[in-house]
N, C-alpha and C positions, 0 to 999 in steps of 0.2 A: 768748483767749477766745472770739472770734467768728469765728475760723479752725477752731474746734473742736466737735465736736459733742457733747463732755461734758468737764467738768474734774473730776476728782478729788482730792480733798486728803487726802493720809496725816496723822492728826494724834493726840497724845497729851496729857494735861493737862501744864500749865506746870512742875509742880513735877518728873514724870517725865523732861521732855525736858531740866530743868537737870542731872537725876541722871543721865541719859543721857551727856550731853555730858563732866560731869566725871569719869566713869567713863573716857573717851577720852583723859582727861590734858589736857582745858582748864580754866583759871583763870577765876573771875569776871570779868576783864576782857577775856577773848577771848570768852566768852558773851555778856555783854554787847555787844560792839562787834559780834558776828556777826548777833545778833536784832535790832539796831539797823539794820542793814544789809538787813533781807527785810521784807516784807510783814508786818505783824502778823496772828499765827495766827487771830484772830476773824475779819479781814477774808477770809485764805483760805479759813476754812469758810464765811463767809457767800457767799464768791464761788460755791463749788463746786456742782455738781449733784448730786455723792456725796461721802461723807468715811467713811474708812476708819479706824476708832479702832485704834490700834497699842496701849493701855494694857493690852488683857490676854494670854493666852498666844498659841501660834502657831496651836492648832486654831479659836481666836475668830477669829482675824484671817483666817486661811484660810477659814472658813465666811463671812466677810462678803464677801472675792474671790468666790468661788464664786455668792453671791446676784448680786453685781453681774455676775459673766458670764452667769448665766443669764438676768436681766432684759434685758441687750445681745442675746445671742441672739434673744431672742425677742422684742425690737422689730425686729431684722432681719429674721426670718422675717417678721415682719407687713409690713414695707416690700415685701416679696418678692412 
């Protein structure tokens, strides 16, 4: 994190995450092993500068990215 200008976390509610993994053919044991090997989602969210929520439709997801990119562009222009 200290080597980066910004950290962006992609997140969704836990229930949705489990649903998506099951839809990919993962069983509950595989899911629990994978999640146990990762940083907890709450910690990722807390440590991130920005969070993009992926629980909505693609238009909502896209709007969040557009907003972030606009903010980043404005900040870069201000530094120039």
